[in-house]
C-alpha positions in Angstrom: 38.5 13.7 -35.9 38.7 12.9 -32.3 36.8 13.1 -29.0 38.1 13.0 -25.5 36.5 11.1 -22.7 38.2 11.4 -19.2 42.0 10.9 -19.9 41.4 9.0 -23.1 41.4 10.3 -26.7 39.7 8.4 -29.4 40.5 9.4 -33.0 39.4 8.2 -36.4 41.1 9.0 -39.8 39.6 8.9 -43.2 41.1 8.9 -46.8 38.2 11.0 -48.2 35.6 13.5 -47.1 33.0 11.8 -44.8 30.0 12.8 -42.8 31.5 14.3 -39.7 28.4 13.7 -37.6 28.5 10.0 -38.5 32.2 9.7 -37.4 31.6 11.5 -34.1 28.5 9.3 -33.5 30.5 6.2 -34.2 33.2 7.3 -31.7 30.7 7.9 -29.0 29.2 4.5 -29.6 32.6 3.0 -29.2 32.8 4.9 -25.8 29.5 3.4 -24.8 30.7 -0.2 -25.6 33.8 0.2 -23.6 31.9 1.7 -20.7 29.6 -1.3 -20.9 32.6 -3.6 -20.4 34.9 -1.7 -18.2 32.4 0.5 -16.2 34.8 3.4 -16.5 36.8 4.3 -19.7 40.2 5.4 -18.5 43.8 4.7 -19.6 44.3 2.1 -16.8 41.1 0.1 -17.8 42.3 0.0 -21.3 45.7 -1.3 -20.3 44.3 -3.9 -18.1 41.8 -5.2 -20.7 43.9 -4.7 -24.0 43.0 -8.2 -25.2 39.2 -7.5 -24.9 39.8 -4.0 -26.5 41.4 -5.6 -29.6 38.6 -8.1 -29.8 35.9 -5.4 -29.5 37.6 -3.3 -32.2 37.7 -6.3 -34.5 34.0 -6.7 -34.3 32.9 -3.1 -34.1 34.7 -2.2 -37.4 35.6 -4.3 -40.5 37.9 -2.8 -43.1 37.0 0.7 -42.0 33.3 0.2 -42.0 31.3 0.2 -38.8 29.6 -3.0 -38.1 28.2 -3.9 -34.6 28.0 -1.1 -32.0 25.3 -2.6 -29.7 27.0 -3.5 -26.4 24.4 -6.0 -25.3 24.8 -8.0 -28.5 28.6 -7.9 -28.4 28.6 -9.0 -24.8 26.9 -12.3 -25.9 30.1 -13.6 -27.5 32.9 -11.4 -26.3 33.5 -12.0 -22.6 35.7 -10.0 -20.3 37.4 -13.2 -19.3 37.5 -14.4 -22.9 40.8 -16.3 -22.3 38.9 -18.9 -20.2 36.7 -20.0 -23.0 37.7 -23.4 -24.4 36.3 -22.9 -28.0 35.4 -20.2 -30.4 32.0 -18.9 -29.9 29.8 -18.0 -32.8 28.2 -14.5 -32.9 24.5 -14.5 -32.2 22.3 -14.2 -35.2 21.3 -10.6 -34.2 24.5 -9.2 -35.6 23.6 -10.2 -39.1 19.9 -9.5 -38.8 18.2 -6.2 -39.7 17.4 -5.8 -36.0 20.9 -6.0 -34.8 20.1 -4.4 -31.4 17.9 -7.4 -30.2 18.7 -11.1 -29.9 16.2 -13.8 -31.0 14.7 -16.3 -28.6 14.2 -13.9 -25.6 11.7 -15.3 -23.3 10.0 -13.9 -20.1 7.4 -15.4 -17.9 5.8 -12.0 -17.4 6.0 -9.5 -20.3 6.3 -5.9 -19.1 7.3 -2.5 -20.4 8.4 0.3 -18.0 8.5 3.8 -19.4 9.8 6.8 -17.5 9.3 10.3 -18.9 12.1 12.2 -17.1 12.6 16.0 -17.5 15.6 18.0 -16.2 15.0 21.8 -15.7 18.0 24.1 -16.2 17.4 27.7 -14.9 19.7 30.6 -14.3 18.3 33.7 -12.4 20.5 36.9 -12.1 20.8 39.3 -9.1 17.7 41.3 -10.2 15.5 38.2 -10.2 15.3 38.0 -14.0 15.5 34.6 -15.7 18.5 34.7 -18.2 18.4 31.0 -19.1 15.6 28.5 -19.1 15.7 25.1 -20.7 14.1 21.7 -20.3 15.8 18.4 -21.4 13.7 15.5 -21.5 14.2 11.6 -22.1 12.0 8.7 -22.5 13.7 5.9 -20.7 12.4 2.5 -21.3 13.1 -1.0 -19.7 11.6 -3.9 -21.5 11.0 -7.4 -20.5 9.3 -8.7 -23.6 9.5 -12.2 -25.3 10.1 -12.7 -29.0 10.3 -9.8 -31.4 7.6 -7.4 -30.3 6.4 -4.4 -32.3 5.8 -1.3 -30.1 3.9 1.8 -30.9 4.1 5.0 -29.0 1.9 8.1 -29.3 2.7 11.5 -27.7 0.7 14.7 -27.5 3.0 16.2 -30.1 1.5 19.3 -31.8 2.5 18.3 -35.3 0.8 14.9 -35.0 -2.4 16.4 -33.6 -2.7 19.1 -36.2 -2.0 16.6 -39.0 -5.1 14.6 -37.6 -7.1 17.8 -37.4 -7.6 17.5 -33.6 -7.9 20.3 -31.2 -4.5 21.3 -29.9 -5.3 24.0 -27.3 -3.8 23.0 -24.0 -3.0 19.6 -25.0 -0.1 19.7 -27.5 3.6 20.5 -27.1 6.3 21.5 -29.5 9.5 19.4 -29.1 12.9 20.6 -30.3 16.1 18.7 -31.0 14.4 15.3 -31.0 16.8 12.3 -31.1 15.7 8.7 -31.3 17.3 5.4 -30.5 18.5 3.5 -33.6 15.5 1.0 -33.2 12.9 3.7 -34.2 11.7 3.8 -37.7 12.5 7.3 -38.7 10.6 7.2 -42.0 7.3 6.4 -40.4 7.9 9.1 -37.9 8.4 11.6 -40.6 5.2 10.5 -42.4 2.7 10.2 -39.6 4.7 11.0 -36.3 4.1 7.6 -35.0 7.0 6.2 -33.0 7.3 2.6 -34.1 10.0 0.3 -33.0 11.3 -3.1 -32.1 12.9 -2.4 -28.7 16.2 -3.7 -27.4 16.0 -6.1 -24.4 16.7 -4.3 -21.2 17.2 -0.5 -20.4 17.7 2.1 -23.1 16.8 5.8 -23.9 14.1 5.6 -26.6 14.1 9.5 -27.2 15.5 12.7 -26.0 14.3 16.2 -26.6 14.6 19.8 -25.6 12.2 22.7 -24.9 13.6 26.2 -25.3 10.4 28.0 -24.1 10.9 29.9 -20.9 9.4 28.2 -17.8 8.7 29.6 -14.4 11.0 28.4 -11.7 9.4 25.6 -9.9 10.9 26.4 -6.6 11.7 30.2 -6.0 14.0 31.2 -3.3 14.4 34.7 -1.9 17.3 35.6 0.5 18.0 38.6 2.6 21.5 38.8 4.1 22.3 41.5 6.8 25.8 42.2 8.2 26.4 43.8 11.6 29.7 45.6 12.1 31.4 42.7 10.3 31.0 40.6 13.4 27.9 38.5 12.6 25.6 37.9 9.6 21.9 37.2 9.6 20.1 35.3 6.8 16.4 35.2 6.1 15.5 32.9 3.4 12.0 32.2 1.8 11.4 29.2 -0.3 8.1 28.9 -2.4 6.8 26.2 -4.6 5.3 27.5 -7.9 3.5 24.5 -9.2 0.0 23.1 -8.6 -1.1 22.0 -5.1 -1.8 18.4 -6.5 2.0 17.9 -7.0 4.6 17.5 -4.4 8.3 18.0 -4.7 10.5 15.5 -2.8 14.1 15.4 -1.6 14.5 19.2 -2.0 17.9 20.6 -1.1 18.7 24.3 -1.1 22.4 25.2 -0.9 22.8 28.7 0.5 26.4 30.1 0.4 27.8 31.6 3.6 31.0 33.5 4.4 34.1 31.2 4.5 35.0 32.4 8.1 31.4 31.9 9.5 31.2 30.1 12.9 28.6 29.4 15.7 25.7 28.9 13.4 22.2 29.4 14.9 19.5 28.1 12.5 15.7 27.8 12.6 13.4 26.5 9.9 9.6 26.3 9.5 10.0 23.0 7.7 12.8 20.6 7.1 16.2 20.5 8.5 19.2 22.8 8.0 22.9 22.0 8.5 26.0 24.1 8.0 28.6 22.5 5.7 32.0 24.4 6.4 33.8 22.2 3.8 31.7 23.8 1.0 31.0 27.2 2.8 27.3 26.6 2.4 24.1 26.1 4.5 22.1 23.0 3.3 18.4 23.3 3.8 16.7 19.9 3.2 12.9 19.5 2.9 11.7 15.9 2.4 8.3 16.8 1.0 7.3 20.2 -0.4 3.7 20.4 -1.7 2.7 22.9 -4.4 1.8 26.4 -3.7 3.5 26.4 -0.2 6.0 28.8 1.4 8.7 27.9 4.1 11.1 30.1 6.0 14.6 29.8 7.2 16.5 32.1 9.6 20.2 31.6 10.4 22.8 33.7 12.2 26.6 33.3 11.9 29.6 34.8 13.8 32.4 36.3 11.8 35.6 36.2 14.0 38.0 37.6 11.3 37.9 41.2 9.9 37.2 41.1 6.2 37.0 44.2 4.0 33.8 45.1 2.4 35.4 44.8 -1.0 36.3 41.2 -0.4 32.9 40.4 0.8 31.3 41.9 -2.3 33.6 39.9 -4.6 32.3 36.6 -3.3 28.9 36.0 -4.8 28.2 32.2 -5.0 24.8 31.3 -6.3 22.0 29.5 -4.5 21.6 26.0 -5.9 18.5 23.9 -5.7 17.9 20.2 -6.2 14.5 18.5 -6.2 12.3 15.8 -7.8 8.6 16.1 -8.6 7.0 12.7 -9.5 4.0 12.4 -11.6 4.7 15.9 -13.1 6.3 17.3 -16.3 7.0 20.9 -17.1 6.4 20.6 -20.8 3.0 18.8 -20.2 4.2 15.9 -22.4 1.8 12.9 -22.2 1.9 9.4 -23.4 -1.3 8.9 -25.3 -0.8 5.2 -25.8 1.8 2.4 -25.8 0.8 -0.7 -27.8 2.8 -3.9 -27.8 2.2 -6.4 -30.6 3.8 -9.8 -30.9 3.0 -12.7 -33.3 2.3 -15.1 -30.4 -0.4 -12.7 -29.1 0.7 -12.4 -25.5 -0.6 -9.6 -23.3 2.1 -7.2 -22.1 1.7 -4.8 -19.2 2.9 -1.2 -19.9 3.9 1.1 -16.9 4.4 4.8 -17.5 5.9 7.2 -14.9 6.6 11.0 -15.1 9.5 12.6 -13.1 10.7 16.2 -13.2 14.0 17.0 -11.5 16.3 19.9 -11.2 19.3 20.1 -13.5 21.5 23.1 -13.5 19.3 25.2 -11.3 21.0 28.5 -9.9 19.7 31.6 -8.4 22.3 34.4 -8.1 20.4 36.4 -5.6 23.0 36.8 -2.7 
């Protein structure tokens, strides 16, 4: 069983039949550990740090059994400049505790939790304007600054949970698919009452990832009309429309429009934002810093075509329109954090901060 990362292959062998998913998961955790130490996992980084690699492998696995795969814990007693240490350092108590992902004795003056609900929208539209692929990938990204061993409880507007509690679900609940939790989450409790209960690692981590396969309407719709005149010039008329509620605003919007490779002398006008011709990518980049909901903007461009190109060659080149954007305080799925409770035996008060962000992932419209 093996995986490939960059130009490095990681392989594991077994004398008997094993859970394949467990082996693959272990290999990916090894990759995460190496990336934590070396930033980039490549052949050169392994050669330059082979001593640290041997030390890590010795701690990650003992006699063929996975042991410690939490990079933050390993970094407490295995340093990248380990040869400079004068004495042998004892592993922290966390590696032998049930909570191996968090060290004991963590102290902060101000206790805070930052939770980002980030959703990435993947959409593919064909030349007829039909949506042929629509997916939403979400992640709950946490950054904790909590003292001691806090117990956290998180509640979402998940349909199964609300129905189990005999609460109304119309317009409030969502169905989550392919849910994956961080190892700190108590899965048994989630299966019983859908409560996300956990002792968080210190620092940043992905608490949960999920997917929604339900079809969503494109948040930013682009229509393009391209007219050619005697193969000597081409005119483009582009309309971009935001298809979300007015109270939300998309930021850092970039619309990449394909143009002929031999286009020259661009003349561009926009009703909002700025547009720039990028000959190195054969594209016209239309950037709009702020795009409110339910708005429509226009772009008109004209290019000269000095070379003679056959109509067949022109027809063969059909690059898609690509769109990038971010919409703060908004989620496509409608997921909401109902509560985030932090309980610690010392009784301190923690400040939870929750933020919602929707961004474009693989967002393509094949309309030209």
